[in-house]
N, C-alpha and C positions, 0 to 999 in steps of 0.2 A: 525656166531652168530646171525646176523640180519636176515638171511634167516630162521633160526630155529625159531626165535620169530615170524616171519611173518606166518610160517606154523603151529604154534601152535594154536590149537582150543581154542578160548577164548570166555567166556560167554559175551553176550552183555551188562549185567548190570555192568561189570567191567569198561567199557568205557563210563559209563553215566557221565553226567556233574558234575564237583566238586561242583557246586552250589546245585545240587540235593543231593549229599551226605552230604553237610553241612546243608541243610534243613532237611534231615532225622536225623542227629545227634541232631539238634536243637529240633526237635519234640520229640525225645527219652528223652532228658533232660527235656522238658516240661512235658511229661507224668510222668516221675519218680518224679519230684518235686511236681506235682499235687497229685500224689498217696501218697507221704510222708506227705504233709500238710493235706490231707483229713484224713488219719489214725490218725495223731497227734490231729487234732481238734476233731475227734470222740471220741478219748480216753479221751481227756480233758473234753468233754461234759459228758461222762459216769462217770468219777470220780467226776466231779462237782455235778452231780445228786446224786451220792452216798453220798457225804458230805452234800448235802441238805437233803437227806433222814434221815441221822443220826441226823442232827440238828433239823429237824422236830419231830423226835422220842424224842429227849431230851425235846423239848418244850412241846409235848404232855404229857410226863411223869411228867414234872414240873407242868402242869396245872391240870392233873388228880390226881397226888399225893397230891398237896396242897389242892385240893378241897376235896379229900377223908379224909385227916387229919383234915381239918376244920369241916367236917360233923361228923366225929367220936368224935371230941371235943365237938360238940353240943349235941350229944346224951348222953355223959357222964355227963356233967353239963352245962346246957344251960346258967345258970346265971353267971358262973365264967369261961366261955371259953376264950381262948387266941385270940388276934387279927389275922386277916387272913394273914398279912405279915410274922408273926412268923412261920406259917405253911409253907409259900412259902420258907422262909430262911432255914427251916428244910429240905425240899426237895432239895434245892440248894446244901446244904452241903453234902447231900447223893450223889448227881450227880457228885460233884466235885472230887469224888474219881476215876472217869474214867481218865486214863492216857492220853487219846487223847483230853481231854477237858482242854483248857487253862483257860477259865473263863466262867461263866454264871451269868448274872445279869438282875434284874427287875428294870426298871426306869419309872417315870412318864413322862408326856408330857413335863415338864420343864427340864428334864434331871437329876432330883434328884434320886439317887440310893435308892431304897426301899429294895432290897435284892441283895447280891453279894457273889460270891464264896470266895472273899477276904473280910473278915469282916471289915478290915480297910477302905474299900471304901464305906461302908454303910452310907448314909446320905450326901455323897459328890455329885458332879455334874459330870455327864458323857455326853459328847457331842455325840449326835447321828450321825453316819456317814451320809455324804450327797452324792448324785449322786450314789445311789446303783443301781446295775444291777439286773434286774428282770429276773427270770427264765421263759423260754418260755413254760414250760410244763403246762398242765391243771391239775386240782385237788388241793390237799392241798399245794403242793410246789409252786403253782402259787401265793400264798399269801406271800411267803417269798421274802425277799430282801437280797442280799448278796454282799459282796465285799471282796477283798484280801488286807489286810493291813500289812505293814512292821512295826513292833514295836521293841523297843530296848529291852523289857523285855522278849518277847516270840518269836521274829523272825517273820516269815511270819505266819499270822493267817487268817483263813477262817472265816469271821465274818458274822453271819446271824442275821437278826432282823425281828420280827413279833409283831403285837399287841397282847396284853395279856388281857383276860377277867377276871375281878375281881368279877363277880357275881357267888357266890357259892350256888345253891339252896339246901335246906335241907328239908326233909319230916319228921314230928313228929306227933304221935297220940295225940290228945288232946280232952277233953270234953268241949263242948261249955259252956262258962260262961259269965256272963256280962263283959263288957269291963272294964279294970282297967288300971290305969296309972302305968307304971313301969320304971325302969331306962333305959330300951332300947327300949321303945315305948309303945303302947297300946296293951293289950292282952285280950282274952276272958276268962272268968271263967269257970271252968269245971262243968259239970253236970253228975251225975252218970248214968243216963238213956239215955244219948244221944250217937249217933255213932261218932267215931272219924273223924275229918276232916283234910283235907290237908292244910298246911300253908307254904308259901314261906318266908324264912327268908333271909335278905340281910345283908352281912357283913358291917362293918363300912367303910365308904368311897365309897361304891357301890351305883349305881343309881345316883350319883351326876354329871355324865357327864365327870368325869375325865378319861383320856386315859393313859394306861400303855403299855410299850414295853418290850419284853424279847430279850436279846442279848446273843448269843452263839458264843464263839470263839473257833474253832477247830484247832488243830496242823496240819500244812501242811508239816511236814517233810516226812511222808510216801507218801503223794500226790506228793511232788517234787521228791522223790526217784523213784517212779513208773514212772513218766513222764520222768525223766532222762534216766531210763532204756529203756523206749519206744523210746525216741529220738535216743539213741545209736543204738537200733535195726533197727530203720527206716534209720538212717544214713548208717549203715552197709549194709542193703538190698539195699538202693539206690546206694551206692558205687559199690556194686556187679553188679547191673543192668547196671550202667553207664560204668563200666569197660568192661562188656561183649559187650555192644553196641559200646563203643569206640574202643574195640579191633577189632570188625568186621569192623567198619568204617575205622580204621587205615590200616588194611589189604587191604581193597579195595583202600584206598588212595595210598598205596605203589605201587600197580599195576598200578593204574591210573597215579601216578607220574612218574613211569618209562616210561610209554607210552608217556606222555607229554614231559618228558626230552629227549626221543629219537626224538620226533617230533621237539622239540626246537633245539636240536643239529643239525638236518638237516636243519632248517631254518637259524641257525646261520652260518652254513657252506655256505649256499647259499648266505646269505647276505654278509659274509666275502668275498666270491669270487667276488661278484659283486662290494663291496666296493674297493677291491684291484684293480679290473680291471679298475675302474673309478677314482682312485686316481691320482691327478696331480703329485704325487711323484712317481718316478720309483722304482719298487720292484722287485728284483731278489733274489730268494730263492733256496737253494739246500737241499737235503736230506742227510741221514747219509752217503750215498755212494758218496756224492759229485756231484750228477747230478742235473741239473736244473729242478725244479718242478713248479716254479712260475715266470712268465714273463708278466707283465701287459702292458697295452696300453701305459702308459707314457714311458716305456723303449722302445717300438716300435717307438714312436715319436722321442725319443732322438737318438737312434741308426740306425733306419731305417731298422731293422732286424725283419721280422714277427715271430710270436710266434711258428708256426708250424715248423720252422727251428732250434729251440733251445731246445725245451722240451726233456729231457732225455739225453742231451749232457753235457759234462764237460764245465765249464766257460772258461777254457783255449782255447777251440776250437772255441768259438764264440765271446768273448769279447776281447777288446784291452788289451795289457799286463799290462797296469797300473790298470785296473779294475780287471783283472783276479788275480792279486796278492792279493787282499782281500779275495779270496777263497782258498789260499794255505793251505794245510793240517796242522792242529794243533795237530795231533795225535788222534783226536776223544775223547779227554777227557773232562769230565764235568768241567765247570768253566775255560776252557782254551780259551782265547780270540784270534781272528785273529791277525796277525802280526801288522796290523794297526788298532787299536781299537778306535781311535778317529777320529773326523771329519777331512776330508782332501778336499782341493779344487784342482781340476784337469783341465787343459786346453787340450781338446781333439779335433780331427777333425774326423768327420764321413762323408766321401766323401767330397763334396764342402763345407759342413757346419762346422764351427768351434763353439765350445761352451765351456762354463765353467760349471763344475759339482761340486756339493758339495756332498761328499760321506760319508755315515755313516754306518759302518758295525755292524752287531749284531750276537750274538751266541744264538741258540735256544736250550733250555733244557726243559725237562719235570719236573714233581713235585718231582721226586727223583734225580733231578740234572744230569740226563743222557743226553748225547749229542745227538741232533736230527738233527742238520743241521745249516746253516748260512743264513743270510739275508743281502742284501746290499741295502740301500736306496740311490736313486740318485735324487737330486734336480737340475734342470736346472736353474742356477742363472746368466745366461748370461745377461738378461734384467735388473736384479737387479744391477749387476756390472756396467752396462751402466748407469743406473740412478744414482748410486752413483758417477760415474765419472762426470756425468753432474752436480750433486749437488755441487761437489768440484769446478767445473768450475764456477758455479753460485756464490758460496761463494767467489771465487777469484775475479769475476767481481764485486761483491758487495764491496769488499775491495778496488778494483780499483776505483769504483764509489765514495766511501767515500773520497778516496784520491783526486779524480778529483774535488769533491765538495770543499774540502779545497783549492786546487790549484786555482780553479775558483774564490773563495772568495778573495784570495790574489791577483790575477791578476786584479780584477775588480777595485781596487783603483788606480793602475797606469794608467789604461785605461782613467779614468776621468781626470787625469793630462795631458795625451797625447792629449785628445780631447780639453781640454782648451787651450793648447799650440798651437794646430792646428788652432783654431779659432782665436787666437791672430795673428799668422803668416798670415792667410788669409786676416785679416784686413789691414795688412801692405803692401800688394801687390796690384798692380792696377788691376781693374776689367778686366777679360778676358785674364790676363797674364798666362803664363805657370806655374809660381810659385803659383798663386791662384788656378788654376786647380789641381795642386799637392796637395795643402792644403785641397781642397774639397774631393779629393779621400782619403786623410788620415782620414778626419772626417767620410766618409761613411764606410770605413773599421773598424774604431773604433766603430761606431754604430753597425755594423754587428757582431762584436766580442762581443760586450756587450749583444746583444740579445742572442747569443749563450750561453754566460755564464749565463744569466738570465734563459734560458730554462734549463741548466744543474743544476742550483741551485734549480729550482722548482722540478726537478726530484729527487734530493738527499735530499732535506730538508723535514722533517716531516710535513704532512699537518695538518692544523687546520680547522676542519669541523664545520659549523654552522647547525647542525642537526635540522630538522623539517619536518613535513609531506609535500611531494611534489607531486603535481598532474602532472604526466608525460604527460598526454594528453594535458594539457594547455602549458607545457614546449615544447613539440614537435611542437605544432601549432605556437608558437612564433619563434622557430628555423627555421621552413620551410618558415615562412613569411620573415625572414631575407634574405634567399637565393633565394626567389621567382624570383626577377629580373635576378640574375645570371643564374638560372636554365632555364629561359625562353630564355635568349640570347644563351645558349648552346644547345637548343632544348631537354631539359630533362623534362619529365613529372613526377611530384611527387604525390603520393597518401599516405593517412594516414588512416589506419584501426584500430579501437579501439574496443576491446571487451566490451559489455555493462556491467556496474557494476565494472568497473576497480578500484581497490583498490589503494590508495596512497602508496608511499614508504617513508622511513625515510632517509633523505639525505640533503646535501647542494645544494640548487637549482643552485647557480652560477657554482659550480664545475661540477655538472651533465650537465648543459648546455654547459660548455666548452668541455666535452666529446662529447656530441651529435653533436655540431658544427664541431668539429674536424673529426668525422666519416662522417658526411654529406659532408663536403668539400673533404675529400678523395674519397668518392664515386663519386662526381661530376667530380673530376679531372681524375678518372678512365675511364669516359665516354666521350672521346674527340670528338666523332661524334654524341652525343646525346644518349638517351635511357630512360629507366624507373628507377625511384628511388621509392621503395616501403618501407613504414614504417609500422610496425605492432606492436600493443601492446595487450598482453593477460595476463590473470591471470593463474598462475600455482598452482592449489590448492593442488597438491601432495606434494610439498615441501614449499608451502606458499611463493612463490616468484612471481615477475612480470617480464615477458619476453618482451624485446625490440629487434626487428629484423629490421635491415636496410639492404636492399638488392639492389644491382646495376646490371646493365646489361653490365658491362665493360669487359675488357680483361681478368680479373681474375689473379690469382697468381699461379705460378708453384708449384707443390707439394714439391719440395726439398727446396723452399724458404719460405714456409708457416710457419715452426717452428721458423723462424728468424724475423718475422714481428715485434714482440714486443721488439726486442733487441734495445737498445739505439743507434741512429745514423745509423741504418739500413734503407735504402730506395731504392725504385726502380724508383723514380720520378726524373726528371731533376730539380735541384735546391732545392730539399727537404732536410730537416735537419735530418729526421729519429727519431726525439724525440717525435712527437706528440702521436703515438699509445703507446709508453712506458709510457708517462705521463698519458694517459687515462687509461691504465691498472692499474697504481698505484692508481689513483683516485677511480676507481671501487673497487679495493681491499680494500682501506680504508673504503669504505662503506659496506664491507662484502659481495660483490657480485663477479661475474666473468664475463670476456669478452673473447669470442672465435671467430675465423674466420673460415668460411666454404667457399671454393673457388674451382672452376673448371675452368681451362684455357679455354678462349673462350666463357664462359657462364656467367661470373660475380662472384661477391663476396658477402657473406652475413656475417654481424657482428651480433653476438648474445650476448646481455647483459642481465644478470640476477641480479635483485636487491631484497633484502628482502622486503616483504610487511610490511606496517607500523603496521597493526594489529598483525602480527607474532612477530615483535620486541617489541611492547607494552606489548604483553602477557608474 
């Protein structure tokens, strides 16, 4: 299958970047949306212009009709003609018969209704709409202002407003006569022999500077229905274009996804192979036929058997019987677990090496729960078991230490009585007598036992620390000054190296000096024939600690004895108690630090003390 796919001739665009395909899909969507919005706005503009044209036509009809009616009234009877607003109202009533016209009104500048399609509103106040949108076309429509209002009575209304001229010129033939005063102004008297002259007549209220506005409200139901159909058509067209584009993109994505999945599978297989090979846990896997297919490096380290000697073989041929039992045939049925399906701990020997293995068997099935093989996970827990044993021993020693502390506390009181009795007996014997020497020996041994008990109590009793910032540089200078004379007598050269900008530590200065003096004296005692005592102080910025290193050039400590140097009462010195380093380790641990020894026989020993920096503790 893989070979056929590789040999298949594939267009290069199929394997283009997924980001390129996503960008193409985004561009298609943007084009479709832009096209849809452009068509919708164009249709809205065309329909708005149509509404404006109709409103402008109604306004022209109102103006011309009312003017014609007024002029006709003047020709009939100039002296008894009707006011101009009556003619306007007559035309308004005629126009109100249009089914698409919701209202038409004429108002003055103060909003008073002069004429209205609803007679009940004549004489009332009508608020002119504010913030009207102006049409951008030139010509007569540019003088119109319109807005779309939502009303409770008519629903959505396309409301148009424009100024209305109330000057209605009229031409009448007259013979010139002398001026005479009439009810409606001054007129000339007629003469029979003179030619008729043109005279402009102004209606009542005209020429006074009063401004009037005509409002036309058109029904928007057809407007909305048309836009709704257009929106639906645009949506359907856009969806069709999107579906076509997305279908093409989806087809390309499927092919691209298949190729990526194939490459990902290969990468996962390579990664899994590398991961299994480098795992610290041993992995032994078999296939359906029961032959070994996986044998990683951890199994090689545990068993000592190289991988080229086991692949393709049965586990019973290469593994010890106890491990091969995990691969016993279970019938090859899905869901059937090996005989030992839980973790088991086995002690085995591979050559001269004995180890303890934690074994965890697994059954491999596919998505249809079909049997595919078995896996055995092997964890070498030899070191862990050793540490557990050591921990149990430490716990036992701790319990013994607590008991020893209690016993030491109880023994200390009788010692005081014994020492007092020995002093009393000493005073009763003559000086230099055998009895007095015996009493002195009893007093010395009592003092020695009391010192031992004091050291034991200081090791078992919880320490109370007086924590404050401590300058280790100054503390070490004082400590070296105290041993200066003894070091010179033993031909020991001391040096102190301090890193510039050394930060202080948070600790108890007296307890820390006790540790330093103990380590310095041990180092001097290790150099019986003289040598070099080097003290170094450094900042460790990586873990915000201060490192103190005290190195001597003595005989060193054997590797097998090095793990025991911090055990109580363990010592390699004549007359030593073996409690000093144990107490020092406890003091450093109480400060949140650590103390370690590095030693090489014949070259010397280095004590490394790490203490938390004051800045890190304060933070």
